MMTF fields as JSON, N, C-alpha, C and O atoms, coordinates in Angstrom:
{
  "mmtfVersion": "1.0.0",
  "mmtfProducer": "UNKNOWN",
  "numBonds": 343,
  "numAtoms": 344,
  "numGroups": 86,
  "numChains": 1,
  "numModels": 1,
  "chainsPerModel": [1],
  "groupsPerChain": [86],
  "chainIdList": ["A"],
  "bondAtomList": [4, 2, 8, 6, 12, 10, 16, 14, 20, 18, 24, 22, 28, 26, 32, 30, 36, 34, 40, 38, 44, 42, 48, 46, 52, 50, 56, 54, 60, 58, 64, 62, 68, 66, 72, 70, 76, 74, 80, 78, 84, 82, 88, 86, 92, 90, 96, 94, 100, 98, 104, 102, 108, 106, 112, 110, 116, 114, 120, 118, 124, 122, 128, 126, 132, 130, 136, 134, 140, 138, 144, 142, 148, 146, 152, 150, 156, 154, 160, 158, 164, 162, 168, 166, 172, 170, 176, 174, 180, 178, 184, 182, 188, 186, 192, 190, 196, 194, 200, 198, 204, 202, 208, 206, 212, 210, 216, 214, 220, 218, 224, 222, 228, 226, 232, 230, 236, 234, 240, 238, 244, 242, 248, 246, 252, 250, 256, 254, 260, 258, 264, 262, 268, 266, 272, 270, 276, 274, 280, 278, 284, 282, 288, 286, 292, 290, 296, 294, 300, 298, 304, 302, 308, 306, 312, 310, 316, 314, 320, 318, 324, 322, 328, 326, 332, 330, 336, 334, 340, 338],
  "bondOrderList": [1, 1, 1, 1, 1, 1, 1, 1, 1, 1, 1, 1, 1, 1, 1, 1, 1, 1, 1, 1, 1, 1, 1, 1, 1, 1, 1, 1, 1, 1, 1, 1, 1, 1, 1, 1, 1, 1, 1, 1, 1, 1, 1, 1, 1, 1, 1, 1, 1, 1, 1, 1, 1, 1, 1, 1, 1, 1, 1, 1, 1, 1, 1, 1, 1, 1, 1, 1, 1, 1, 1, 1, 1, 1, 1, 1, 1, 1, 1, 1, 1, 1, 1, 1, 1],
  "groupList": [{"groupName": "UNK", "atomNameList": ["N", "CA", "C", "O"], "elementList": ["N", "C", "C", "O"], "formalChargeList": [0, 0, 0, 0], "bondAtomList": [1, 0, 2, 1, 3, 2], "bondOrderList": [1, 1, 2], "singleLetterCode": "X", "chemCompType": "L-PEPTIDE LINKING"}],
  "groupTypeList": [0, 0, 0, 0, 0, 0, 0, 0, 0, 0, 0, 0, 0, 0, 0, 0, 0, 0, 0, 0, 0, 0, 0, 0, 0, 0, 0, 0, 0, 0, 0, 0, 0, 0, 0, 0, 0, 0, 0, 0, 0, 0, 0, 0, 0, 0, 0, 0, 0, 0, 0, 0, 0, 0, 0, 0, 0, 0, 0, 0, 0, 0, 0, 0, 0, 0, 0, 0, 0, 0, 0, 0, 0, 0, 0, 0, 0, 0, 0, 0, 0, 0, 0, 0, 0, 0],
  "groupIdList": [1, 2, 3, 4, 5, 6, 7, 8, 9, 10, 11, 12, 13, 14, 15, 16, 17, 18, 19, 20, 21, 22, 23, 24, 25, 26, 27, 28, 29, 30, 31, 32, 33, 34, 35, 36, 37, 38, 39, 40, 41, 42, 43, 44, 45, 46, 47, 48, 49, 50, 51, 52, 53, 54, 55, 56, 57, 58, 59, 60, 61, 62, 63, 64, 65, 66, 67, 68, 69, 70, 71, 72, 73, 74, 75, 76, 77, 78, 79, 80, 81, 82, 83, 84, 85, 86],
  "secStructList": [7, 6, 6, 6, 1, 7, 7, 7, 1, 7, 7, 6, 6, 7, 2, 2, 2, 2, 2, 2, 6, 1, 6, 6, 7, 1, 7, 4, 4, 4, 6, 6, 7, 7, 7, 4, 4, 4, 1, 7, 6, 6, 7, 2, 2, 2, 2, 2, 2, 2, 2, 2, 2, 2, 2, 2, 6, 1, 7, 6, 6, 1, 7, 4, 4, 4, 7, 1, 1, 7, 7, 7, 2, 2, 2, 0, 0, 0, 0, 0, 1, 7, 7, 7, 7, 7],
  "xCoordList": [-47.068, -48.294, -49.479, -50.412, -49.446, -50.575, -50.741, -51.788, -49.735, -49.874, -50.789, -51.372, -50.909, -51.656, -53.029, -53.972, -53.142, -54.424, -54.477, -53.437, -55.681, -55.803, -55.338, -55.452, -54.82, -54.333, -54.876, -54.799, -55.418, -55.92, -55.333, -55.487, -54.669, -54.157, -52.884, -52.219, -52.557, -51.331, -50.168, -50.363, -48.959, -47.785, -46.67, -45.553, -46.949, -45.927, -45.29, -45.934, -44.026, -43.275, -43.604, -43.155, -44.37, -44.732, -44.419, -45.226, -43.273, -42.917, -42.886, -43.241, -42.468, -42.454, -43.836, -43.994, -44.842, -46.225, -46.698, -47.425, -46.293, -46.671, -46.089, -46.746, -44.884, -44.237, -45.069, -45.156, -45.674, -46.476, -47.677, -48.213, -48.104, -49.254, -48.911, -49.804, -47.628, -47.218, -47.271, -46.732, -47.908, -48.069, -46.773, -46.733, -45.704, -44.458, -43.356, -42.264, -43.614, -42.576, -42.484, -43.483, -41.291, -41.054, -40.678, -41.049, -39.944, -39.541, -39.054, -38.85, -38.874, -38.466, -37.066, -36.723, -36.27, -34.9, -34.862, -34.005, -35.777, -35.7, -36.589, -36.665, -37.254, -38.24, -37.617, -38.304, -36.353, -35.695, -35.452, -35.129, -35.6, -35.376, -36.707, -37.169, -37.317, -38.583, -38.261, -37.615, -38.712, -38.443, -39.573, -40.719, -39.262, -40.292, -41.521, -42.637, -41.347, -42.493, -43.382, -44.472, -42.938, -43.736, -44.69, -45.588, -44.502, -45.358, -46.271, -45.78, -47.572, -48.491, -48.305, -48.197, -48.268, -48.124, -49.281, -50.436, -48.943, -49.957, -50.488, -51.508, -49.816, -50.36, -49.885, -50.343, -48.973, -48.484, -49.618, -49.713, -50.469, -51.57, -52.494, -52.948, -52.767, -53.624, -52.947, -53.588, -51.671, -50.94, -50.883, -51.04, -50.659, -50.62, -51.975, -52.045, -53.049, -54.403, -54.67, -55.207, -54.302, -54.505, -53.681, -54.159, -52.462, -51.616, -52.236, -52.263, -52.731, -53.341, -54.602, -54.885, -55.354, -56.537, -56.132, -56.772, -55.079, -54.568, -54.13, -54.481, -53.367, -52.819, -53.913, -53.768, -54.993, -56.068, -56.823, -57.543, -56.672, -57.38, -56.736, -57.319, -55.548, -54.835, -55.001, -54.967, -55.179, -55.271, -53.928, -52.87, -53.98, -52.773, -51.791, -50.582, -52.304, -51.422, -50.648, -49.698, -51.034, -50.361, -49.032, -48.986, -47.966, -46.634, -46.625, -47.238, -45.931, -45.92, -45.391, -45.858, -44.424, -43.865, -44.817, -44.541, -45.923, -46.93, -48.145, -49.066, -48.146, -49.26, -48.999, -47.927, -49.971, -49.814, -51.182, -52.024, -51.431, -50.483, -50.29, -51.149, -49.17, -48.84, -47.726, -46.835, -47.77, -46.668, -46.638, -47.674, -45.451, -45.275, -44.202, -43.517, -44.071, -43.102, -43.39, -42.463, -44.667, -45.004, -44.39, -44.05, -44.242, -43.604, -42.129, -41.594, -41.471, -40.069, -39.919, -39.014, -40.817, -40.755, -40.942, -40.204, -41.932, -42.208, -41.148, -40.605, -40.868, -39.968, -38.499, -37.665, -38.184, -36.788, -36.284, -35.148, -37.123, -36.717, -37.242, -36.792, -38.193, -38.753, -39.645, -39.825, -40.207, -41.08, -42.507, -42.819, -43.374, -44.774, -45.735, -46.932, -45.234, -46.085, -45.199, -44.06, -45.746, -45.115, -46.149, -45.844],
  "yCoordList": [-28.637, -29.06, -28.264, -27.964, -27.922, -27.211, -25.795, -25.18, -25.271, -23.977, -24.088, -23.097, -25.296, -25.517, -26.147, -25.833, -27.05, -27.725, -28.397, -28.665, -28.669, -29.388, -30.836, -31.425, -31.383, -32.761, -33.483, -32.963, -34.661, -35.451, -36.858, -37.569, -37.26, -38.626, -38.78, -37.798, -40.017, -40.294, -40.395, -40.652, -40.19, -40.211, -41.096, -41.057, -41.889, -42.747, -43.659, -44.57, -43.406, -44.258, -44.072, -44.859, -43.059, -42.871, -41.443, -40.83, -40.926, -39.554, -39.379, -38.316, -40.405, -40.324, -40.091, -39.364, -40.702, -40.508, -39.093, -38.478, -38.584, -37.228, -36.21, -35.225, -36.438, -35.529, -35.405, -34.322, -36.484, -36.469, -35.533, -35.1, -35.218, -34.347, -32.866, -32.027, -32.546, -31.154, -30.726, -31.417, -29.604, -29.191, -28.835, -28.842, -28.521, -28.096, -29.146, -28.903, -30.299, -31.32, -32.2, -32.746, -32.324, -33.216, -34.612, -35.608, -34.677, -35.965, -35.75, -34.615, -36.829, -36.756, -36.173, -35.681, -36.219, -35.716, -34.194, -33.671, -33.483, -32.026, -31.353, -30.124, -32.102, -31.516, -30.616, -29.758, -30.794, -29.946, -28.539, -27.632, -28.345, -27.05, -26.409, -26.485, -25.778, -25.085, -23.617, -22.963, -23.113, -21.734, -20.826, -21.265, -19.569, -18.65, -18.569, -18.457, -18.621, -18.517, -19.768, -19.751, -20.841, -22.054, -22.015, -22.851, -21.066, -20.909, -19.708, -18.595, -19.911, -18.796, -17.67, -17.924, -16.443, -15.288, -15.25, -15.495, -14.937, -14.834, -16.156, -16.184, -17.256, -18.567, -19.111, -20.173, -18.407, -18.914, -19.086, -20.122, -18.087, -18.156, -19.341, -20.029, -19.574, -20.689, -22.028, -22.941, -22.148, -23.389, -23.656, -24.796, -22.613, -22.76, -23.221, -24.119, -22.613, -22.999, -24.46, -25.199, -24.878, -26.272, -27.216, -28.288, -26.835, -27.662, -27.805, -28.901, -26.713, -26.756, -27.618, -28.294, -27.6, -28.463, -29.935, -30.771, -30.249, -31.627, -32.062, -33.148, -31.212, -31.553, -31.717, -32.515, -30.968, -31.004, -32.332, -32.618, -33.131, -34.41, -35.456, -36.514, -35.164, -36.119, -35.738, -34.553, -36.713, -36.396, -35.879, -36.297, -34.977, -34.343, -35.348, -35.116, -36.462, -37.435, -38.301, -38.982, -38.286, -39.108, -38.466, -37.284, -39.233, -38.711, -38.162, -38.738, -37.052, -36.408, -37.322, -37.263, -38.163, -39.04, -40.171, -40.911, -40.31, -41.316, -40.707, -41.424, -39.394, -38.709, -38.677, -38.267, -39.104, -39.113, -38.925, -39.816, -37.824, -36.754, -35.788, -35.671, -35.112, -34.111, -33.236, -33.727, -31.959, -31.064, -29.885, -29.339, -29.513, -28.282, -27.414, -26.637, -27.558, -26.77, -25.278, -24.469, -24.913, -23.499, -22.917, -21.735, -23.736, -23.264, -22.988, -21.999, -23.845, -23.622, -22.335, -21.537, -22.145, -20.951, -19.696, -18.722, -19.726, -18.544, -18.327, -17.231, -19.376, -19.225, -19.332, -18.586, -20.243, -20.446, -19.44, -18.973, -19.108, -18.196, -16.768, -15.836, -16.607, -15.29, -14.771, -13.562, -15.688, -15.306, -15.625, -16.762, -14.624, -14.835, -14.658, -14.901, -14.244, -14.087, -14.052, -13.586, -14.55, -14.415, -14.663, -14.602],
  "zCoordList": [5.187, 4.561, 5.097, 4.353, 6.379, 6.989, 6.451, 6.653, 5.773, 5.118, 3.898, 3.458, 3.361, 2.125, 2.326, 1.599, 3.33, 3.529, 4.895, 5.497, 5.384, 6.653, 6.491, 5.417, 7.565, 7.544, 8.761, 9.874, 8.569, 9.684, 9.719, 10.712, 8.656, 8.595, 9.415, 9.746, 9.736, 10.465, 9.483, 8.295, 9.995, 9.129, 9.664, 9.147, 10.682, 11.247, 10.207, 9.686, 9.914, 8.991, 7.522, 6.689, 7.188, 5.774, 5.305, 4.606, 5.679, 5.298, 3.79, 3.282, 3.074, 1.615, 1.049, 0.068, 1.659, 1.217, 1.555, 0.775, 2.704, 3.091, 2.12, 1.781, 1.681, 0.723, -0.54, -1.118, -0.974, -2.207, -2.104, -3.124, -0.881, -0.681, -0.806, -0.922, -0.783, -0.905, -2.359, -3.224, -2.645, -4.03, -4.739, -5.969, -3.996, -4.616, -4.576, -5.088, -3.984, -3.836, -5.07, -5.54, -5.577, -6.711, -6.238, -6.859, -5.142, -4.581, -3.148, -2.716, -2.432, -1.022, -0.867, 0.209, -1.894, -1.837, -1.679, -0.966, -2.332, -2.334, -1.303, -1.278, -0.466, 0.431, 1.499, 2.051, 1.793, 2.788, 2.246, 3.014, 0.95, 0.313, -0.034, -1.173, 0.956, 0.734, 0.481, 1.3, -0.645, -1.019, -0.534, -0.438, -0.229, 0.275, -0.617, -0.11, -1.914, -2.816, -2.796, -3.367, -2.153, -2.046, -0.851, -0.747, 0.034, 1.206, 0.956, 0.77, 0.948, 0.703, 1.722, 2.921, 1.244, 2.14, 3.133, 2.783, 4.374, 5.407, 5.918, 6.606, 5.595, 5.945, 7.29, 7.714, 7.974, 9.246, 10.251, 10.908, 10.372, 11.345, 11.037, 11.952, 9.766, 9.372, 9.675, 10.197, 9.354, 9.631, 11.138, 11.574, 11.922, 13.386, 13.909, 14.748, 13.418, 13.846, 13.509, 14.334, 12.314, 11.908, 12.776, 13.147, 13.101, 13.965, 15.348, 15.909, 15.896, 17.218, 17.22, 18.209, 16.134, 16.025, 15.995, 16.633, 15.262, 15.21, 16.602, 17.063, 17.261, 18.571, 19.633, 20.559, 19.495, 20.487, 20.5, 21.456, 19.473, 19.441, 20.358, 20.599, 20.863, 21.722, 23.19, 23.522, 24.068, 25.498, 26.017, 25.546, 26.978, 27.512, 28.113, 28.1, 28.639, 29.286, 28.283, 28.67, 27.024, 26.019, 25.632, 25.294, 25.681, 25.331, 23.906, 23.007, 23.71, 22.394, 21.293, 20.156, 21.628, 20.597, 20.209, 19.265, 20.92, 20.576, 19.882, 19.494, 19.729, 19.073, 17.558, 17.112, 16.795, 15.34, 14.705, 14.814, 14.06, 13.729, 14.894, 15.769, 14.893, 15.897, 15.344, 14.651, 15.643, 15.294, 16.247, 16.626, 16.616, 17.384, 16.722, 17.388, 15.421, 14.668, 14.825, 14.87, 14.907, 15.064, 16.336, 16.368, 17.393, 18.626, 18.386, 18.887, 17.63, 17.282, 16.476, 16.721, 15.514, 14.667, 15.524, 15.376, 16.417, 17.247, 18.332, 18.474, 19.085, 20.233, 19.85, 20.363, 18.964, 18.576, 17.569, 17.659, 16.613, 15.554, 15.757, 15.091, 16.681, 16.929, 15.815, 15.67, 15.023, 13.916, 14.315, 14.667, 14.262, 14.642, 13.486, 13.634, 12.351, 11.161, 9.92, 9.958, 8.836, 7.522, 6.467, 5.276]
}
């Protein structure tokens, strides 16, 4: 979602509602199938910046599983997959 727009709302227990905010999602069933053409070119840096802004609103002492919204998917993409831009 952060590739498309900023997000500030919480998502605890409402993943189905979050799916509705994605411009390319038809339903919660197909959301695991994101095609390359659905992600704007050059948007990784913007999505990462938005994620870091979301994460910065939480105090460092707060456990990650209690932070909402929170995402560190960009770390997985960079460190786990070795992708730093797309």
